[in-house]
Structures are given as C-alpha cells and as structure tokens.
N, C-alpha and C positions, 0 to 999 in steps of 0.2 A: 209434503204440505199437509197440512190438517186444517178442515173447515168445522169449527164447534166441535173438538176433539175426536172427528172422524177423518180418516185420511180419505184424499181426494185422488180418485184413480182416473177418473174422466173430466172433461170439462164440466163445471158447474156453475150455475148462476149465485151469485151471493146476495143475500138478502140485507137490508138496515140492520145494524148492530151485529152481524155475524161476526166470529173471532176467527181470524186467519193465522194459524203459526206456521212460520218457516224457520226451520232450525229453532234456535232459542228465542226468537222474536215473535211476539202475539200482536197483531194489529187488529183494530176494530172497523169494520166497514162503516163509515158515516156519509151517506149520500147527500151532495149539497144540491138537490132538486127534487121536486116531487111533492105530492100533496101533504107530506108530513114534516117537509121543511121550511121554516121560514128564516131569513136572515135577521127578522128583528126578536125572533123568540129570545129570552134569557135562559141561560143554563142555571 
C-alpha cells in the first residue's frame, strides 16, 4: 500500500484528499465530516 506515492510500513493517519494506492487501484480519501465539509457545497 502507498500513501501519496510513499510506502506505508506502519499505521498512518490519512488526511483529507490523501491518495491511497493498493495494487493498481488508487483511492482519494474524502471525509464526510469535519469543518471543511458541507453536504450543501457544490462541486
């Protein structure tokens, strides 16, 4: 597993918009709570 192109060797906290790669799949962490998130924001 890689976090923002760096290997993850120990438990690591992810932050908003971090990219997580597992094999050939890349995911972006988007938290659905916190001060920077609103259900009413438009993309």
